[in-house]
C-alpha positions in Angstrom: 27.8 -37.0 -35.5 24.5 -36.3 -36.6 22.6 -32.3 -36.0 20.2 -34.3 -33.6 22.5 -35.9 -31.7 24.7 -32.7 -31.3 21.2 -30.9 -29.9 20.8 -34.3 -27.1 24.4 -33.8 -26.0 23.7 -29.7 -25.6 20.9 -30.4 -23.9 21.9 -32.5 -21.5 24.9 -30.0 -21.0 22.2 -27.8 -19.4 21.1 -25.9 -22.7 18.2 -27.0 -24.3 18.3 -25.0 -27.5 15.0 -26.4 -29.1 13.2 -25.4 -26.1 15.1 -21.8 -25.7 13.3 -21.4 -29.1 10.1 -22.0 -27.5 10.2 -20.0 -24.9 11.8 -16.9 -26.6 8.6 -17.0 -29.1 6.7 -17.0 -25.9 8.5 -13.9 -24.2 8.3 -12.3 -28.3 4.5 -12.8 -27.8 4.2 -10.9 -24.4 6.4 -8.1 -26.0 4.1 -7.6 -29.0 1.0 -7.5 -27.1 2.7 -4.3 -25.0 3.6 -2.4 -28.3 0.5 -0.3 -28.0 0.6 0.3 -24.4 2.2 3.5 -25.1 0.9 6.1 -27.3 4.8 8.2 -26.9 6.2 4.7 -28.5 5.3 3.4 -32.2 7.0 0.1 -32.8 7.7 -1.0 -36.8 8.0 -5.0 -36.4 10.3 -5.5 -39.0 10.8 -9.1 -37.6 8.9 -11.0 -40.6 6.8 -12.9 -37.4 10.2 -13.7 -36.6 11.0 -13.4 -32.8 14.8 -12.7 -33.0 14.3 -10.1 -36.1 14.8 -6.4 -35.4 11.9 -3.7 -33.9 13.1 -0.2 -34.2 10.5 2.5 -32.7 10.4 5.9 -32.5 8.6 8.5 -30.3 5.6 10.4 -30.7 3.2 12.6 -28.8 6.1 14.4 -26.4 7.0 17.6 -26.2 9.1 19.2 -28.9 13.0 19.5 -28.0 12.5 16.2 -25.8 15.9 14.4 -24.9 16.2 10.6 -24.9 17.7 8.5 -21.7 18.6 5.0 -20.6 18.5 3.6 -17.2 20.3 0.1 -16.6 19.4 -1.8 -13.6 18.5 -5.3 -11.9 16.6 -7.0 -9.5 20.5 -8.2 -7.2 19.8 -10.6 -4.7 15.8 -10.2 -4.4 15.8 -13.1 -7.1 16.6 -15.5 -4.3 14.1 -14.5 -2.2 11.5 -15.1 -5.2 13.0 -18.2 -5.7 12.6 -19.2 -2.2 8.7 -17.6 -2.1 8.4 -19.2 -5.6 6.9 -15.8 -6.4 8.2 -15.4 -9.8 5.2 -14.5 -11.1 6.0 -11.1 -9.3 9.1 -10.2 -9.8 8.8 -8.1 -12.8 7.3 -5.2 -10.6 10.9 -5.2 -8.4 13.0 -4.9 -12.3 10.5 -2.1 -13.6 10.3 -0.5 -10.2 14.2 -0.3 -10.0 14.6 0.9 -14.1 11.4 2.9 -14.2 12.2 5.0 -11.0 15.3 6.1 -11.7 14.2 7.8 -14.7 11.1 9.3 -12.7 13.1 10.9 -10.1 14.5 13.3 -12.3 11.4 14.6 -13.8 11.8 12.0 -16.9 9.1 9.4 -17.9 10.2 5.7 -18.7 8.5 4.5 -21.9 10.6 1.0 -23.4 11.9 -1.2 -21.5 14.7 -4.1 -23.0 15.3 -6.7 -20.6 18.0 -9.5 -19.7 16.3 -12.6 -18.4 18.8 -14.9 -16.7 17.8 -18.7 -15.5 19.3 -21.9 -14.6 17.6 -23.9 -17.0 14.2 -23.1 -18.8 13.1 -26.7 -18.5 11.3 -28.6 -20.6 7.8 -27.9 -22.4 5.3 -27.9 -20.0 7.4 -29.0 -16.9 7.2 -26.9 -13.7 10.4 -25.1 -14.3 9.0 -24.0 -17.8 5.7 -22.9 -16.1 7.4 -20.8 -13.5 9.9 -18.9 -15.5 7.0 -18.2 -18.0 4.7 -16.9 -15.2 7.7 -14.5 -14.7 7.3 -13.8 -18.2 3.3 -13.3 -18.2 4.1 -11.1 -15.5 6.3 -8.8 -16.9 3.4 -8.5 -19.6 0.7 -7.5 -16.7 3.2 -5.2 -15.0 4.3 -3.7 -18.7 0.3 -2.8 -19.6 -0.2 -1.2 -15.9 2.8 1.1 -16.1 2.0 1.6 -20.1 5.6 0.7 -20.7 6.5 -0.7 -24.5 8.5 -4.5 -23.7 10.4 -3.5 -26.7 12.7 -7.2 -26.5 14.9 -9.0 -24.2 16.9 -11.9 -24.2 16.8 -15.4 -22.2 19.9 -17.1 -21.3 20.1 -20.4 -19.6 23.2 -20.0 -17.5 23.4 -23.2 -15.5 26.0 -23.3 -12.6 27.0 -19.1 -13.4 23.7 -18.3 -11.2 24.6 -18.2 -8.1 22.4 -18.4 -5.4 21.9 -20.2 -1.3 19.8 -22.8 -2.7 22.4 -24.0 -4.9 20.1 -26.7 -5.7 17.2 -24.7 -7.1 16.2 -25.5 -10.6 14.3 -21.9 -10.8 17.4 -19.7 -9.8 16.4 -16.2 -11.5 18.4 -13.2 -11.9 16.8 -10.1 -13.7 18.4 -7.1 -15.2 17.5 -4.6 -17.9 17.3 -1.3 -20.0 14.4 1.2 -19.6 13.9 3.7 -22.5 13.2 7.1 -21.8 12.3 10.9 -22.3 13.4 14.3 -20.6 12.8 17.7 -21.8 14.6 20.5 -20.3 11.9 22.3 -18.8 10.2 18.9 -17.0 13.6 18.3 -15.3 13.4 17.9 -11.2 16.7 18.8 -10.2 15.9 20.1 -6.8 17.1 23.8 -7.5 13.9 25.3 -6.5 14.1 23.8 -3.2 12.9 26.0 0.2 12.3 25.9 3.4 8.4 25.5 4.0 8.1 23.1 1.6 6.8 19.6 2.7 8.4 15.8 2.3 5.3 13.6 1.3 6.0 9.9 2.0 4.8 6.7 -0.6 4.0 3.8 1.2 6.2 0.4 0.7 5.1 -3.0 1.8 8.0 -5.0 1.7 11.5 -4.8 0.6 12.7 -3.1 -2.3 15.7 -4.5 -3.8 18.0 -2.9 -1.8 20.0 -4.3 1.4 18.7 -8.2 0.3 21.7 -9.2 1.5 21.4 -8.8 5.2 17.7 -9.8 4.3 18.7 -13.2 3.9 21.5 -13.1 6.3 18.2 -12.1 9.0 16.7 -15.5 7.7 19.8 -17.2 7.9 20.0 -15.9 11.5 16.4 -17.0 12.4 15.7 -20.2 10.9 19.0 -22.0 10.2 21.6 -21.8 7.4 19.3 -23.9 5.0 16.7 -21.3 5.8 14.2 -21.7 2.9 13.7 -25.5 3.6 12.6 -24.5 7.4 8.5 -24.7 7.6 8.5 -22.1 10.5 10.1 -19.7 7.9 7.1 -20.0 5.0 5.5 -17.0 5.8 8.5 -14.7 6.6 10.2 -15.7 3.2 7.1 -15.1 1.3 6.7 -11.4 3.1 10.5 -10.7 2.4 9.4 -11.3 -1.5 6.6 -9.2 -1.0 6.9 -7.3 -4.6 8.0 -3.4 -4.9 4.8 -0.6 -5.1 5.4 1.0 -8.8 4.9 5.0 -8.0 6.0 6.1 -11.7 2.3 6.6 -13.5 0.9 8.3 -10.6 4.1 10.8 -10.2 3.9 11.1 -13.9 0.2 11.9 -14.1 1.2 14.4 -11.2 3.9 15.7 -13.5 1.8 16.5 -16.4 3.4 13.9 -19.0 0.0 12.0 -19.6 -1.8 15.4 -20.2 -2.4 16.8 -23.7 -0.3 20.5 -22.6 2.1 18.5 -20.2 1.3 20.7 -17.6 1.9 19.6 -14.3 -0.9 18.6 -11.7 1.1 20.1 -9.0 5.1 21.1 -9.0 7.3 18.7 -7.9 10.4 20.1 -6.5 12.3 17.1 -5.7 11.8 12.9 -5.8 13.6 10.8 -3.5 13.9 7.0 -4.9 15.2 5.2 -1.6 17.2 2.8 -3.3 20.3 2.4 -1.8 21.8 4.1 0.8 18.1 5.3 1.7 17.3 8.3 3.7 20.6 8.9 4.6 22.4 9.2 1.1 19.5 9.9 -1.5 17.5 12.4 0.7 20.7 14.1 3.2 23.6 14.1 1.5 22.6 13.9 -2.5 19.7 16.4 -2.1 19.4 18.8 1.0 22.9 19.7 2.0 24.5 20.6 -1.5 21.2 23.1 -1.2 22.3 23.7 2.2 18.6 22.8 3.6 17.6 20.7 6.7 14.4 18.7 6.9 12.6 17.3 10.1 10.6 14.1 9.0 8.8 13.5 12.2 6.0 10.8 10.8 7.2 8.2 8.5 5.2 5.1 7.8 5.6 1.9 10.0 8.2 -0.4 8.3 6.6 -3.4 7.3 6.6 -6.4 9.8 9.0 -8.2 8.0 11.6 -5.4 8.1 10.8 -4.6 11.6 11.7 -8.7 12.4 14.9 -8.9 9.9 16.2 -5.6 12.1 15.4 -7.5 15.4 17.2 -11.1 13.9 20.3 -8.9 12.5 20.3 -6.7 16.0 20.7 -3.6 13.7 20.2 -0.5 15.3 17.9 2.4 14.0 20.7 4.4 12.1 21.6 1.9 10.0 18.0 0.3 9.8 17.0 4.0 7.9 20.3 3.3 6.0 20.2 0.0 4.4 16.4 -0.1 4.4 13.7 2.6 3.2 11.5 1.8 6.6 8.4 1.7 5.1 8.4 4.3 2.2 9.6 3.7 -1.5 9.7 7.3 -2.6 9.7 10.9 -0.9 7.6 13.9 -2.9 8.6 17.3 -1.7 6.0 19.9 -2.3 4.5 23.3 -2.0 2.8 22.2 1.4 -0.9 23.6 -0.1 -0.5 20.8 -2.8 0.1 18.5 0.2 -3.9 17.3 0.3 -4.5 17.2 -3.4 -1.7 14.6 -3.6 -2.8 12.4 -1.0 -5.7 12.2 -2.4 -4.2 11.6 -6.3 -2.1 8.6 -4.6 -5.5 7.2 -3.9 -6.7 7.0 -7.5 -3.4 4.9 -7.7 -3.9 2.3 -5.0 -1.4 4.3 -3.2 -1.1 5.4 0.1 0.8 8.8 0.9 1.1 11.5 3.6 2.7 14.2 4.7 6.3 12.9 6.4 7.8 16.3 7.1 9.2 19.6 6.6 11.9 21.7 4.7 13.7 24.4 6.6 16.9 26.1 6.5 19.5 26.8 9.7 23.1 27.4 9.8 24.3 23.8 10.0 22.0 21.6 7.5 21.0 18.5 9.3 18.3 15.6 8.8 16.3 14.7 11.7 14.3 11.3 11.9 11.8 10.4 14.4 12.5 6.5 13.7 9.4 4.3 13.9 11.6 1.4 14.8 12.3 2.2 18.4 9.7 4.5 20.0 11.3 7.7 20.8 14.3 7.3 19.3 15.6 10.4 16.9 18.2 10.3 14.5 20.6 13.1 13.2 21.9 13.2 10.1 24.3 16.5 9.7 
């Protein structure tokens, strides 16, 4: 059997090697355009023009004694929502939000991203499948520029039936994961050790779901619109809203924290950063941050939940207590700062297109607790202790 015949058979089996090489070459070009996004990263391209070649890097312009960190995450089943809404071009916001914020929340700065892009089959050159997946990679290039990130390299895999989805016959299934490489410094760590009564909680607004609790979102869509919810014309707007990409807070927060200034001096002191991913307010704020310090908080002015989040809660009959554990409720990140710095932080957020407001305060009492004034049900209070 000839070499060309083997390729044709492999293509029929679901993997087109030649098209995969063309796709990877396109992805490589997107990565190469990002190499000057960060003044802290110098990429040495030793590939000789081959997209598979080595691209080692060095870090520069960082404070003496910096440490390197890596954080790995993925978009989970939100890829199904992007596929249903045909918003593959916006999925990069979610993968960067999940990986970058896990470094930012401890006082570090995200710098370099390496990703794994799983597809069903990348299709044929120029067809709708190929264009759809390329739009996702092009979107990653756009997000990297906005976020001062270098896209070092990645891996594209044609996974066929190995990618699961509610939409079993889709030709544009998507699973995206990756590793963010960043820098820490012992003098810039944000660990919560300086938390104290009188400090305030700033809530950064989120417009849709991030990448947690998506199984409940899909179940809600199924409950409301039927087993094949993605085919129901009445579900179109709800699907599009459920796939709204994550807001990126990292450049704003790291500007406040001084990573982009010449002397690395913070604009304000941030005592704690809470990324409201899995477990949301109960796990990430109460159990992880406040209770170990024997502190309490009252959260009296959260952002209103996005309409689609409120709808999903109604369709699934989710209680207020579970609502703020499964989802973020309208804020993707919290900053705990001194009260005197609140107005500055809120005003500064506008420079990055982010809405921020004072949502609560820290206090101390004999038994630690977190009191949440729910925005889901008027007059409802939730108490974690």
